[in-house]
Biotite code that builds the C-alpha atoms (Angstrom):
import biotite.structure as struc

atoms = struc.array([
    struc.Atom([-65.973, 47.338, -267.731], chain_id="A", res_id=1, res_name="MET", atom_name="CA", element="C"),
    struc.Atom([-63.068, 45.173, -266.542], chain_id="A", res_id=2, res_name="LEU", atom_name="CA", element="C"),
    struc.Atom([-61.384, 46.006, -263.243], chain_id="A", res_id=3, res_name="SER", atom_name="CA", element="C"),
    struc.Atom([-57.605, 46.344, -263.017], chain_id="A", res_id=4, res_name="MET", atom_name="CA", element="C"),
    struc.Atom([-57.437, 42.946, -261.322], chain_id="A", res_id=5, res_name="VAL", atom_name="CA", element="C"),
    struc.Atom([-59.422, 41.297, -264.131], chain_id="A", res_id=6, res_name="ASP", atom_name="CA", element="C"),
    struc.Atom([-57.264, 43.037, -266.745], chain_id="A", res_id=7, res_name="LYS", atom_name="CA", element="C"),
    struc.Atom([-54.125, 41.672, -265.082], chain_id="A", res_id=8, res_name="ASN", atom_name="CA", element="C"),
    struc.Atom([-55.537, 38.159, -264.992], chain_id="A", res_id=9, res_name="LEU", atom_name="CA", element="C"),
    struc.Atom([-56.607, 38.411, -268.626], chain_id="A", res_id=10, res_name="LEU", atom_name="CA", element="C"),
    struc.Atom([-53.121, 39.611, -269.547], chain_id="A", res_id=11, res_name="ASP", atom_name="CA", element="C"),
    struc.Atom([-51.549, 36.636, -267.758], chain_id="A", res_id=12, res_name="LEU", atom_name="CA", element="C"),
    struc.Atom([-53.972, 34.241, -269.449], chain_id="A", res_id=13, res_name="GLU", atom_name="CA", element="C"),
    struc.Atom([-52.812, 35.547, -272.816], chain_id="A", res_id=14, res_name="ARG", atom_name="CA", element="C"),
    struc.Atom([-49.189, 34.977, -271.868], chain_id="A", res_id=15, res_name="LYS", atom_name="CA", element="C"),
    struc.Atom([-49.747, 31.358, -270.862], chain_id="A", res_id=16, res_name="ILE", atom_name="CA", element="C"),
    struc.Atom([-52.247, 30.830, -273.689], chain_id="A", res_id=17, res_name="ASN", atom_name="CA", element="C"),
    struc.Atom([-54.957, 29.450, -271.437], chain_id="A", res_id=18, res_name="TYR", atom_name="CA", element="C"),
    struc.Atom([-58.347, 30.921, -270.462], chain_id="A", res_id=19, res_name="LYS", atom_name="CA", element="C"),
    struc.Atom([-59.642, 29.815, -267.073], chain_id="A", res_id=20, res_name="PHE", atom_name="CA", element="C"),
    struc.Atom([-63.234, 28.716, -266.650], chain_id="A", res_id=21, res_name="ASN", atom_name="CA", element="C"),
    struc.Atom([-62.955, 29.493, -262.926], chain_id="A", res_id=22, res_name="ALA", atom_name="CA", element="C"),
    struc.Atom([-60.740, 32.527, -262.566], chain_id="A", res_id=23, res_name="ARG", atom_name="CA", element="C"),
    struc.Atom([-60.845, 32.133, -258.801], chain_id="A", res_id=24, res_name="SER", atom_name="CA", element="C"),
    struc.Atom([-58.414, 29.240, -259.253], chain_id="A", res_id=25, res_name="LEU", atom_name="CA", element="C"),
    struc.Atom([-55.959, 31.520, -261.014], chain_id="A", res_id=26, res_name="LEU", atom_name="CA", element="C"),
    struc.Atom([-56.264, 34.127, -258.257], chain_id="A", res_id=27, res_name="ARG", atom_name="CA", element="C"),
    struc.Atom([-55.561, 31.460, -255.657], chain_id="A", res_id=28, res_name="LYS", atom_name="CA", element="C"),
    struc.Atom([-52.552, 30.216, -257.628], chain_id="A", res_id=29, res_name="ALA", atom_name="CA", element="C"),
    struc.Atom([-51.125, 33.738, -257.515], chain_id="A", res_id=30, res_name="LEU", atom_name="CA", element="C"),
    struc.Atom([-51.654, 34.176, -253.768], chain_id="A", res_id=31, res_name="THR", atom_name="CA", element="C"),
    struc.Atom([-48.743, 33.571, -251.386], chain_id="A", res_id=32, res_name="HIS", atom_name="CA", element="C"),
    struc.Atom([-49.365, 32.482, -247.799], chain_id="A", res_id=33, res_name="ARG", atom_name="CA", element="C"),
    struc.Atom([-47.960, 35.811, -246.578], chain_id="A", res_id=34, res_name="SER", atom_name="CA", element="C"),
    struc.Atom([-50.909, 37.577, -248.230], chain_id="A", res_id=35, res_name="PHE", atom_name="CA", element="C"),
    struc.Atom([-53.900, 35.395, -247.378], chain_id="A", res_id=36, res_name="SER", atom_name="CA", element="C"),
    struc.Atom([-54.954, 32.178, -245.680], chain_id="A", res_id=37, res_name="LYS", atom_name="CA", element="C"),
    struc.Atom([-56.494, 31.172, -249.014], chain_id="A", res_id=38, res_name="ASN", atom_name="CA", element="C"),
    struc.Atom([-53.045, 30.632, -250.514], chain_id="A", res_id=39, res_name="HIS", atom_name="CA", element="C"),
    struc.Atom([-51.482, 28.544, -253.275], chain_id="A", res_id=40, res_name="ASN", atom_name="CA", element="C"),
    struc.Atom([-49.439, 25.882, -251.456], chain_id="A", res_id=41, res_name="GLU", atom_name="CA", element="C"),
    struc.Atom([-51.780, 22.950, -252.201], chain_id="A", res_id=42, res_name="LYS", atom_name="CA", element="C"),
    struc.Atom([-51.989, 24.016, -255.840], chain_id="A", res_id=43, res_name="LEU", atom_name="CA", element="C"),
    struc.Atom([-48.195, 24.151, -255.895], chain_id="A", res_id=44, res_name="GLU", atom_name="CA", element="C"),
    struc.Atom([-48.084, 20.562, -254.602], chain_id="A", res_id=45, res_name="PHE", atom_name="CA", element="C"),
    struc.Atom([-50.374, 19.431, -257.420], chain_id="A", res_id=46, res_name="LEU", atom_name="CA", element="C"),
    struc.Atom([-48.553, 21.535, -260.006], chain_id="A", res_id=47, res_name="GLY", atom_name="CA", element="C"),
    struc.Atom([-45.208, 19.959, -259.125], chain_id="A", res_id=48, res_name="ASP", atom_name="CA", element="C"),
    struc.Atom([-46.597, 16.516, -259.973], chain_id="A", res_id=49, res_name="SER", atom_name="CA", element="C"),
    struc.Atom([-48.274, 17.792, -263.144], chain_id="A", res_id=50, res_name="VAL", atom_name="CA", element="C"),
    struc.Atom([-45.023, 19.424, -264.256], chain_id="A", res_id=51, res_name="LEU", atom_name="CA", element="C"),
    struc.Atom([-43.004, 16.253, -263.707], chain_id="A", res_id=52, res_name="ASN", atom_name="CA", element="C"),
    struc.Atom([-45.499, 14.132, -265.652], chain_id="A", res_id=53, res_name="PHE", atom_name="CA", element="C"),
    struc.Atom([-45.793, 16.678, -268.476], chain_id="A", res_id=54, res_name="SER", atom_name="CA", element="C"),
    struc.Atom([-42.042, 16.950, -269.000], chain_id="A", res_id=55, res_name="ILE", atom_name="CA", element="C"),
    struc.Atom([-41.543, 13.188, -268.593], chain_id="A", res_id=56, res_name="SER", atom_name="CA", element="C"),
    struc.Atom([-44.141, 12.351, -271.230], chain_id="A", res_id=57, res_name="SER", atom_name="CA", element="C"),
    struc.Atom([-42.834, 15.056, -273.560], chain_id="A", res_id=58, res_name="PHE", atom_name="CA", element="C"),
    struc.Atom([-39.191, 13.971, -273.553], chain_id="A", res_id=59, res_name="ILE", atom_name="CA", element="C"),
    struc.Atom([-40.202, 10.289, -273.658], chain_id="A", res_id=60, res_name="PHE", atom_name="CA", element="C"),
    struc.Atom([-42.178, 10.801, -276.878], chain_id="A", res_id=61, res_name="SER", atom_name="CA", element="C"),
    struc.Atom([-39.877, 13.419, -278.395], chain_id="A", res_id=62, res_name="GLU", atom_name="CA", element="C"),
    struc.Atom([-36.672, 11.374, -278.509], chain_id="A", res_id=63, res_name="GLU", atom_name="CA", element="C"),
    struc.Atom([-37.028, 7.588, -278.615], chain_id="A", res_id=64, res_name="LYS", atom_name="CA", element="C"),
    struc.Atom([-33.292, 6.862, -278.376], chain_id="A", res_id=65, res_name="SER", atom_name="CA", element="C"),
    struc.Atom([-32.791, 8.209, -274.845], chain_id="A", res_id=66, res_name="PHE", atom_name="CA", element="C"),
    struc.Atom([-32.105, 5.647, -272.126], chain_id="A", res_id=67, res_name="ASN", atom_name="CA", element="C"),
    struc.Atom([-33.541, 5.859, -268.620], chain_id="A", res_id=68, res_name="GLU", atom_name="CA", element="C"),
    struc.Atom([-30.541, 7.715, -267.240], chain_id="A", res_id=69, res_name="GLY", atom_name="CA", element="C"),
    struc.Atom([-30.708, 10.351, -269.963], chain_id="A", res_id=70, res_name="GLN", atom_name="CA", element="C"),
    struc.Atom([-34.447, 10.795, -269.494], chain_id="A", res_id=71, res_name="LEU", atom_name="CA", element="C"),
    struc.Atom([-33.973, 11.299, -265.762], chain_id="A", res_id=72, res_name="SER", atom_name="CA", element="C"),
    struc.Atom([-31.186, 13.830, -266.206], chain_id="A", res_id=73, res_name="ARG", atom_name="CA", element="C"),
    struc.Atom([-33.078, 15.827, -268.825], chain_id="A", res_id=74, res_name="ILE", atom_name="CA", element="C"),
    struc.Atom([-36.227, 15.870, -266.711], chain_id="A", res_id=75, res_name="ARG", atom_name="CA", element="C"),
    struc.Atom([-34.217, 16.981, -263.679], chain_id="A", res_id=76, res_name="SER", atom_name="CA", element="C"),
    struc.Atom([-32.717, 19.865, -265.636], chain_id="A", res_id=77, res_name="ASN", atom_name="CA", element="C"),
    struc.Atom([-36.118, 20.950, -266.964], chain_id="A", res_id=78, res_name="LEU", atom_name="CA", element="C"),
    struc.Atom([-38.162, 20.786, -263.765], chain_id="A", res_id=79, res_name="VAL", atom_name="CA", element="C"),
    struc.Atom([-35.657, 22.276, -261.328], chain_id="A", res_id=80, res_name="ASN", atom_name="CA", element="C"),
    struc.Atom([-36.066, 25.692, -259.792], chain_id="A", res_id=81, res_name="GLN", atom_name="CA", element="C"),
    struc.Atom([-33.709, 27.400, -262.242], chain_id="A", res_id=82, res_name="ASN", atom_name="CA", element="C"),
    struc.Atom([-35.838, 26.271, -265.185], chain_id="A", res_id=83, res_name="ALA", atom_name="CA", element="C"),
    struc.Atom([-39.047, 27.385, -263.467], chain_id="A", res_id=84, res_name="LEU", atom_name="CA", element="C"),
    struc.Atom([-37.525, 30.781, -262.702], chain_id="A", res_id=85, res_name="ILE", atom_name="CA", element="C"),
    struc.Atom([-36.619, 31.324, -266.357], chain_id="A", res_id=86, res_name="LYS", atom_name="CA", element="C"),
    struc.Atom([-40.158, 30.532, -267.489], chain_id="A", res_id=87, res_name="VAL", atom_name="CA", element="C"),
    struc.Atom([-41.730, 32.607, -264.715], chain_id="A", res_id=88, res_name="ALA", atom_name="CA", element="C"),
    struc.Atom([-39.537, 35.640, -265.391], chain_id="A", res_id=89, res_name="ARG", atom_name="CA", element="C"),
    struc.Atom([-40.210, 35.351, -269.118], chain_id="A", res_id=90, res_name="PHE", atom_name="CA", element="C"),
    struc.Atom([-43.924, 35.904, -268.520], chain_id="A", res_id=91, res_name="ILE", atom_name="CA", element="C"),
    struc.Atom([-43.187, 38.508, -265.789], chain_id="A", res_id=92, res_name="SER", atom_name="CA", element="C"),
    struc.Atom([-45.121, 36.407, -263.302], chain_id="A", res_id=93, res_name="LEU", atom_name="CA", element="C"),
    struc.Atom([-43.973, 38.506, -260.344], chain_id="A", res_id=94, res_name="ASP", atom_name="CA", element="C"),
    struc.Atom([-46.135, 41.388, -261.630], chain_id="A", res_id=95, res_name="LYS", atom_name="CA", element="C"),
    struc.Atom([-49.289, 39.382, -260.924], chain_id="A", res_id=96, res_name="TYR", atom_name="CA", element="C"),
    struc.Atom([-48.485, 37.830, -257.548], chain_id="A", res_id=97, res_name="LEU", atom_name="CA", element="C"),
    struc.Atom([-50.183, 38.652, -254.252], chain_id="A", res_id=98, res_name="TYR", atom_name="CA", element="C"),
    struc.Atom([-47.543, 38.594, -251.513], chain_id="A", res_id=99, res_name="VAL", atom_name="CA", element="C"),
    struc.Atom([-47.090, 40.300, -248.165], chain_id="A", res_id=100, res_name="GLY", atom_name="CA", element="C"),
    struc.Atom([-45.257, 43.622, -248.183], chain_id="A", res_id=101, res_name="ASN", atom_name="CA", element="C"),
    struc.Atom([-42.435, 42.140, -246.125], chain_id="A", res_id=102, res_name="ALA", atom_name="CA", element="C"),
    struc.Atom([-41.500, 39.874, -249.040], chain_id="A", res_id=103, res_name="LEU", atom_name="CA", element="C"),
    struc.Atom([-41.210, 42.709, -251.556], chain_id="A", res_id=104, res_name="LYS", atom_name="CA", element="C"),
    struc.Atom([-38.053, 44.720, -251.944], chain_id="A", res_id=105, res_name="SER", atom_name="CA", element="C"),
    struc.Atom([-38.178, 48.492, -252.381], chain_id="A", res_id=106, res_name="LYS", atom_name="CA", element="C"),
    struc.Atom([-38.299, 48.117, -256.155], chain_id="A", res_id=107, res_name="ASN", atom_name="CA", element="C"),
    struc.Atom([-41.069, 45.496, -255.948], chain_id="A", res_id=108, res_name="GLY", atom_name="CA", element="C"),
    struc.Atom([-38.768, 42.549, -256.707], chain_id="A", res_id=109, res_name="TYR", atom_name="CA", element="C"),
    struc.Atom([-40.044, 39.179, -255.436], chain_id="A", res_id=110, res_name="ILE", atom_name="CA", element="C"),
    struc.Atom([-37.681, 36.315, -254.608], chain_id="A", res_id=111, res_name="LYS", atom_name="CA", element="C"),
    struc.Atom([-37.046, 33.680, -257.255], chain_id="A", res_id=112, res_name="ASP", atom_name="CA", element="C"),
    struc.Atom([-38.265, 30.821, -255.058], chain_id="A", res_id=113, res_name="SER", atom_name="CA", element="C"),
    struc.Atom([-41.676, 32.441, -254.545], chain_id="A", res_id=114, res_name="ILE", atom_name="CA", element="C"),
    struc.Atom([-42.065, 33.135, -258.260], chain_id="A", res_id=115, res_name="VAL", atom_name="CA", element="C"),
    struc.Atom([-41.060, 29.572, -259.194], chain_id="A", res_id=116, res_name="ALA", atom_name="CA", element="C"),
    struc.Atom([-43.466, 28.039, -256.659], chain_id="A", res_id=117, res_name="ASP", atom_name="CA", element="C"),
    struc.Atom([-46.291, 30.230, -257.969], chain_id="A", res_id=118, res_name="SER", atom_name="CA", element="C"),
    struc.Atom([-45.700, 28.995, -261.507], chain_id="A", res_id=119, res_name="LEU", atom_name="CA", element="C"),
    struc.Atom([-46.139, 25.420, -260.284], chain_id="A", res_id=120, res_name="GLU", atom_name="CA", element="C"),
    struc.Atom([-49.341, 26.532, -258.550], chain_id="A", res_id=121, res_name="ALA", atom_name="CA", element="C"),
    struc.Atom([-50.624, 27.878, -261.875], chain_id="A", res_id=122, res_name="ILE", atom_name="CA", element="C"),
    struc.Atom([-49.933, 24.492, -263.479], chain_id="A", res_id=123, res_name="PHE", atom_name="CA", element="C"),
    struc.Atom([-51.933, 22.844, -260.706], chain_id="A", res_id=124, res_name="GLY", atom_name="CA", element="C"),
    struc.Atom([-54.778, 25.333, -261.155], chain_id="A", res_id=125, res_name="ALA", atom_name="CA", element="C"),
    struc.Atom([-54.931, 24.662, -264.902], chain_id="A", res_id=126, res_name="ILE", atom_name="CA", element="C"),
    struc.Atom([-55.115, 20.917, -264.213], chain_id="A", res_id=127, res_name="CYS", atom_name="CA", element="C"),
    struc.Atom([-58.099, 21.421, -261.910], chain_id="A", res_id=128, res_name="LEU", atom_name="CA", element="C"),
    struc.Atom([-59.764, 23.916, -264.221], chain_id="A", res_id=129, res_name="ASP", atom_name="CA", element="C"),
    struc.Atom([-59.330, 22.243, -267.591], chain_id="A", res_id=130, res_name="GLY", atom_name="CA", element="C"),
    struc.Atom([-57.880, 18.799, -266.972], chain_id="A", res_id=131, res_name="GLY", atom_name="CA", element="C"),
    struc.Atom([-54.486, 17.185, -267.309], chain_id="A", res_id=132, res_name="GLY", atom_name="CA", element="C"),
    struc.Atom([-54.235, 17.522, -271.082], chain_id="A", res_id=133, res_name="ASN", atom_name="CA", element="C"),
    struc.Atom([-54.750, 21.281, -270.880], chain_id="A", res_id=134, res_name="SER", atom_name="CA", element="C"),
    struc.Atom([-52.000, 21.547, -268.262], chain_id="A", res_id=135, res_name="ALA", atom_name="CA", element="C"),
    struc.Atom([-49.622, 19.438, -270.366], chain_id="A", res_id=136, res_name="ILE", atom_name="CA", element="C"),
    struc.Atom([-50.277, 21.609, -273.416], chain_id="A", res_id=137, res_name="GLU", atom_name="CA", element="C"),
    struc.Atom([-49.608, 24.845, -271.510], chain_id="A", res_id=138, res_name="VAL", atom_name="CA", element="C"),
    struc.Atom([-46.431, 23.502, -269.899], chain_id="A", res_id=139, res_name="ILE", atom_name="CA", element="C"),
    struc.Atom([-44.947, 22.047, -273.074], chain_id="A", res_id=140, res_name="VAL", atom_name="CA", element="C"),
    struc.Atom([-45.718, 25.184, -275.097], chain_id="A", res_id=141, res_name="ASN", atom_name="CA", element="C"),
    struc.Atom([-44.126, 27.430, -272.460], chain_id="A", res_id=142, res_name="LEU", atom_name="CA", element="C"),
    struc.Atom([-41.048, 25.241, -272.291], chain_id="A", res_id=143, res_name="TYR", atom_name="CA", element="C"),
    struc.Atom([-40.702, 25.148, -276.060], chain_id="A", res_id=144, res_name="LYS", atom_name="CA", element="C"),
    struc.Atom([-40.963, 28.933, -276.185], chain_id="A", res_id=145, res_name="THR", atom_name="CA", element="C"),
    struc.Atom([-38.629, 29.744, -273.302], chain_id="A", res_id=146, res_name="VAL", atom_name="CA", element="C"),
    struc.Atom([-36.203, 26.872, -272.698], chain_id="A", res_id=147, res_name="LEU", atom_name="CA", element="C"),
    struc.Atom([-36.186, 24.708, -275.814], chain_id="A", res_id=148, res_name="LEU", atom_name="CA", element="C"),
    struc.Atom([-36.365, 27.301, -278.562], chain_id="A", res_id=149, res_name="LYS", atom_name="CA", element="C"),
    struc.Atom([-32.678, 27.234, -279.511], chain_id="A", res_id=150, res_name="ASP", atom_name="CA", element="C"),
    struc.Atom([-31.449, 24.104, -277.747], chain_id="A", res_id=151, res_name="ILE", atom_name="CA", element="C"),
    struc.Atom([-32.051, 20.401, -278.261], chain_id="A", res_id=152, res_name="SER", atom_name="CA", element="C"),
    struc.Atom([-32.917, 17.832, -275.629], chain_id="A", res_id=153, res_name="LEU", atom_name="CA", element="C"),
    struc.Atom([-29.493, 16.317, -276.248], chain_id="A", res_id=154, res_name="TRP", atom_name="CA", element="C"),
    struc.Atom([-27.930, 19.591, -275.110], chain_id="A", res_id=155, res_name="GLN", atom_name="CA", element="C"),
    struc.Atom([-30.152, 19.594, -272.034], chain_id="A", res_id=156, res_name="ILE", atom_name="CA", element="C"),
    struc.Atom([-28.654, 16.226, -271.066], chain_id="A", res_id=157, res_name="ASP", atom_name="CA", element="C"),
    struc.Atom([-26.138, 17.680, -268.611], chain_id="A", res_id=158, res_name="LEU", atom_name="CA", element="C"),
    struc.Atom([-25.560, 16.054, -265.245], chain_id="A", res_id=159, res_name="ARG", atom_name="CA", element="C"),
    struc.Atom([-26.439, 18.196, -262.258], chain_id="A", res_id=160, res_name="ASP", atom_name="CA", element="C"),
    struc.Atom([-23.563, 18.779, -259.776], chain_id="A", res_id=161, res_name="PRO", atom_name="CA", element="C"),
    struc.Atom([-24.825, 16.285, -257.182], chain_id="A", res_id=162, res_name="LYS", atom_name="CA", element="C"),
    struc.Atom([-25.274, 13.542, -259.768], chain_id="A", res_id=163, res_name="GLY", atom_name="CA", element="C"),
    struc.Atom([-21.918, 14.276, -261.378], chain_id="A", res_id=164, res_name="GLU", atom_name="CA", element="C"),
    struc.Atom([-20.140, 14.262, -258.017], chain_id="A", res_id=165, res_name="LEU", atom_name="CA", element="C"),
    struc.Atom([-21.749, 10.946, -257.111], chain_id="A", res_id=166, res_name="GLN", atom_name="CA", element="C"),
    struc.Atom([-20.678, 9.390, -260.419], chain_id="A", res_id=167, res_name="GLU", atom_name="CA", element="C"),
    struc.Atom([-17.151, 10.744, -259.939], chain_id="A", res_id=168, res_name="LEU", atom_name="CA", element="C"),
    struc.Atom([-16.846, 9.091, -256.530], chain_id="A", res_id=169, res_name="MET", atom_name="CA", element="C"),
    struc.Atom([-18.438, 5.826, -257.619], chain_id="A", res_id=170, res_name="GLN", atom_name="CA", element="C"),
    struc.Atom([-16.183, 5.650, -260.670], chain_id="A", res_id=171, res_name="GLY", atom_name="CA", element="C"),
    struc.Atom([-13.140, 5.749, -258.410], chain_id="A", res_id=172, res_name="ARG", atom_name="CA", element="C"),
    struc.Atom([-14.425, 3.268, -255.863], chain_id="A", res_id=173, res_name="GLY", atom_name="CA", element="C"),
    struc.Atom([-14.750, 5.932, -253.162], chain_id="A", res_id=174, res_name="LEU", atom_name="CA", element="C"),
    struc.Atom([-17.451, 6.554, -250.570], chain_id="A", res_id=175, res_name="ALA", atom_name="CA", element="C"),
    struc.Atom([-20.369, 8.734, -251.643], chain_id="A", res_id=176, res_name="LEU", atom_name="CA", element="C"),
    struc.Atom([-20.524, 12.407, -250.602], chain_id="A", res_id=177, res_name="PRO", atom_name="CA", element="C"),
    struc.Atom([-22.094, 13.317, -247.278], chain_id="A", res_id=178, res_name="VAL", atom_name="CA", element="C"),
    struc.Atom([-24.394, 16.352, -247.004], chain_id="A", res_id=179, res_name="TYR", atom_name="CA", element="C"),
    struc.Atom([-25.241, 18.152, -243.772], chain_id="A", res_id=180, res_name="SER", atom_name="CA", element="C"),
    struc.Atom([-27.455, 21.177, -243.144], chain_id="A", res_id=181, res_name="VAL", atom_name="CA", element="C"),
    struc.Atom([-25.383, 23.608, -241.070], chain_id="A", res_id=182, res_name="LEU", atom_name="CA", element="C"),
    struc.Atom([-27.923, 26.348, -240.471], chain_id="A", res_id=183, res_name="GLU", atom_name="CA", element="C"),
    struc.Atom([-31.156, 27.896, -241.645], chain_id="A", res_id=184, res_name="VAL", atom_name="CA", element="C"),
    struc.Atom([-31.489, 31.680, -241.626], chain_id="A", res_id=185, res_name="THR", atom_name="CA", element="C"),
    struc.Atom([-34.010, 34.162, -242.980], chain_id="A", res_id=186, res_name="GLY", atom_name="CA", element="C"),
    struc.Atom([-37.741, 34.275, -242.415], chain_id="A", res_id=187, res_name="SER", atom_name="CA", element="C"),
    struc.Atom([-40.225, 31.420, -242.426], chain_id="A", res_id=188, res_name="GLU", atom_name="CA", element="C"),
    struc.Atom([-41.416, 32.465, -245.889], chain_id="A", res_id=189, res_name="HIS", atom_name="CA", element="C"),
    struc.Atom([-37.934, 33.038, -247.315], chain_id="A", res_id=190, res_name="ALA", atom_name="CA", element="C"),
    struc.Atom([-35.424, 30.703, -245.618], chain_id="A", res_id=191, res_name="PRO", atom_name="CA", element="C"),
    struc.Atom([-31.764, 30.434, -246.602], chain_id="A", res_id=192, res_name="LEU", atom_name="CA", element="C"),
    struc.Atom([-30.086, 27.065, -246.092], chain_id="A", res_id=193, res_name="TYR", atom_name="CA", element="C"),
    struc.Atom([-26.356, 26.550, -245.616], chain_id="A", res_id=194, res_name="LYS", atom_name="CA", element="C"),
    struc.Atom([-25.175, 23.028, -246.426], chain_id="A", res_id=195, res_name="VAL", atom_name="CA", element="C"),
    struc.Atom([-21.823, 21.284, -246.114], chain_id="A", res_id=196, res_name="GLU", atom_name="CA", element="C"),
    struc.Atom([-20.725, 18.579, -248.540], chain_id="A", res_id=197, res_name="SER", atom_name="CA", element="C"),
    struc.Atom([-17.762, 16.323, -247.783], chain_id="A", res_id=198, res_name="SER", atom_name="CA", element="C"),
    struc.Atom([-15.902, 13.422, -249.396], chain_id="A", res_id=199, res_name="VAL", atom_name="CA", element="C"),
    struc.Atom([-12.954, 11.281, -248.354], chain_id="A", res_id=200, res_name="SER", atom_name="CA", element="C"),
    struc.Atom([-10.181, 10.632, -250.866], chain_id="A", res_id=201, res_name="ILE", atom_name="CA", element="C"),
    struc.Atom([-6.673, 9.171, -250.855], chain_id="A", res_id=202, res_name="CYS", atom_name="CA", element="C"),
    struc.Atom([-3.947, 11.784, -250.616], chain_id="A", res_id=203, res_name="ASP", atom_name="CA", element="C"),
    struc.Atom([-1.064, 10.634, -252.843], chain_id="A", res_id=204, res_name="ALA", atom_name="CA", element="C"),
    struc.Atom([1.743, 9.750, -252.322], chain_id="A", res_id=205, res_name="PRO", atom_name="CA", element="C"),
    struc.Atom([1.154, 8.968, -248.631], chain_id="A", res_id=206, res_name="THR", atom_name="CA", element="C"),
    struc.Atom([-2.166, 7.261, -249.449], chain_id="A", res_id=207, res_name="MET", atom_name="CA", element="C"),
    struc.Atom([-3.640, 8.698, -246.271], chain_id="A", res_id=208, res_name="GLU", atom_name="CA", element="C"),
    struc.Atom([-7.368, 9.395, -246.255], chain_id="A", res_id=209, res_name="THR", atom_name="CA", element="C"),
    struc.Atom([-8.074, 13.080, -246.694], chain_id="A", res_id=210, res_name="LYS", atom_name="CA", element="C"),
    struc.Atom([-11.410, 14.771, -246.109], chain_id="A", res_id=211, res_name="LYS", atom_name="CA", element="C"),
    struc.Atom([-12.435, 17.505, -248.547], chain_id="A", res_id=212, res_name="ILE", atom_name="CA", element="C"),
    struc.Atom([-15.203, 19.858, -247.442], chain_id="A", res_id=213, res_name="VAL", atom_name="CA", element="C"),
    struc.Atom([-17.103, 22.606, -249.249], chain_id="A", res_id=214, res_name="CYS", atom_name="CA", element="C"),
    struc.Atom([-20.150, 24.666, -248.370], chain_id="A", res_id=215, res_name="ARG", atom_name="CA", element="C"),
    struc.Atom([-22.997, 26.097, -250.388], chain_id="A", res_id=216, res_name="GLY", atom_name="CA", element="C"),
    struc.Atom([-26.232, 27.927, -249.766], chain_id="A", res_id=217, res_name="ASP", atom_name="CA", element="C"),
    struc.Atom([-29.630, 28.238, -251.408], chain_id="A", res_id=218, res_name="GLY", atom_name="CA", element="C"),
    struc.Atom([-33.296, 28.924, -250.754], chain_id="A", res_id=219, res_name="ASN", atom_name="CA", element="C"),
    struc.Atom([-34.002, 25.183, -250.464], chain_id="A", res_id=220, res_name="SER", atom_name="CA", element="C"),
    struc.Atom([-31.988, 22.261, -249.125], chain_id="A", res_id=221, res_name="ILE", atom_name="CA", element="C"),
    struc.Atom([-31.773, 20.828, -252.635], chain_id="A", res_id=222, res_name="LYS", atom_name="CA", element="C"),
    struc.Atom([-30.391, 24.069, -254.096], chain_id="A", res_id=223, res_name="CYS", atom_name="CA", element="C"),
    struc.Atom([-27.895, 24.405, -251.248], chain_id="A", res_id=224, res_name="ALA", atom_name="CA", element="C"),
    struc.Atom([-26.711, 20.819, -251.779], chain_id="A", res_id=225, res_name="GLU", atom_name="CA", element="C"),
    struc.Atom([-26.269, 21.466, -255.499], chain_id="A", res_id=226, res_name="GLN", atom_name="CA", element="C"),
    struc.Atom([-24.235, 24.576, -254.711], chain_id="A", res_id=227, res_name="SER", atom_name="CA", element="C"),
    struc.Atom([-21.985, 22.700, -252.264], chain_id="A", res_id=228, res_name="ALA", atom_name="CA", element="C"),
    struc.Atom([-21.549, 19.838, -254.741], chain_id="A", res_id=229, res_name="ALA", atom_name="CA", element="C"),
    struc.Atom([-20.553, 22.284, -257.489], chain_id="A", res_id=230, res_name="LYS", atom_name="CA", element="C"),
    struc.Atom([-17.783, 23.807, -255.342], chain_id="A", res_id=231, res_name="PHE", atom_name="CA", element="C"),
    struc.Atom([-16.631, 20.351, -254.254], chain_id="A", res_id=232, res_name="LEU", atom_name="CA", element="C"),
    struc.Atom([-16.442, 19.160, -257.864], chain_id="A", res_id=233, res_name="LEU", atom_name="CA", element="C"),
    struc.Atom([-14.316, 22.154, -258.798], chain_id="A", res_id=234, res_name="GLU", atom_name="CA", element="C"),
    struc.Atom([-11.963, 21.508, -255.885], chain_id="A", res_id=235, res_name="LYS", atom_name="CA", element="C"),
    struc.Atom([-11.611, 17.803, -256.660], chain_id="A", res_id=236, res_name="LEU", atom_name="CA", element="C"),
    struc.Atom([-10.852, 18.508, -260.312], chain_id="A", res_id=237, res_name="ARG", atom_name="CA", element="C"),
    struc.Atom([-8.172, 20.985, -259.334], chain_id="A", res_id=238, res_name="SER", atom_name="CA", element="C"),
    struc.Atom([-6.296, 18.478, -257.115], chain_id="A", res_id=239, res_name="ILE", atom_name="CA", element="C"),
    struc.Atom([-6.968, 15.255, -259.074], chain_id="A", res_id=240, res_name="GLY", atom_name="CA", element="C"),
    struc.Atom([-8.159, 11.902, -257.669], chain_id="A", res_id=241, res_name="LEU", atom_name="CA", element="C"),
    struc.Atom([-6.668, 8.449, -257.191], chain_id="A", res_id=242, res_name="LYS", atom_name="CA", element="C"),
    struc.Atom([-8.983, 5.710, -258.390], chain_id="A", res_id=243, res_name="LYS", atom_name="CA", element="C"),
    struc.Atom([-8.164, 3.172, -255.670], chain_id="A", res_id=244, res_name="ASN", atom_name="CA", element="C"),
    struc.Atom([-6.853, 3.427, -252.118], chain_id="A", res_id=245, res_name="CYS", atom_name="CA", element="C"),
])
């Protein structure tokens, strides 16, 4: 008779449409460092690389007319934390995770960053258990089901805030944005980063250099930078830019 733990693992295997040969790998992929020393961080490292290759090869073969810039932007939008969170929440991954009690809220909710990292760890575990092709198949099928069901790759081709801000500045012959980490709060397992993004523009009609600054936060430096860039873009659009000083 199956234990509750085995039933949960079997249920998760059905959701990702993959049966592990070594279920111990799946258990490890679901284990956060706050729960056990035998945690999933190395599997997450591997899974991140597997995810990037899987999505890169998929979009490369799916649409032959994309140029390198489009491929990079689409991949970035499909492998970022927001995309991982959507997939992870779709399969209710948080229900199966082993985390320390301090990282669970009263209603059992687990932070997005932990859930997203655990999904990458599962991808790494599948690669070790069944090989790269098995991991690619699982990843692509999940993405088709969750993220690409009603949207084309052309629609995914949206510039992220940092990339869009950089292009905006370059297109006007201005210096690139500068990002600075202001502070890190929260626990070691769940940090919160506050980042400042700044640009220098010409303030018409005086043509004096004016510094524009915005701040953003996130559970990684990358997410915080994206947040700051988004606010800075909105501010720059509201005041307009001169192309040349």
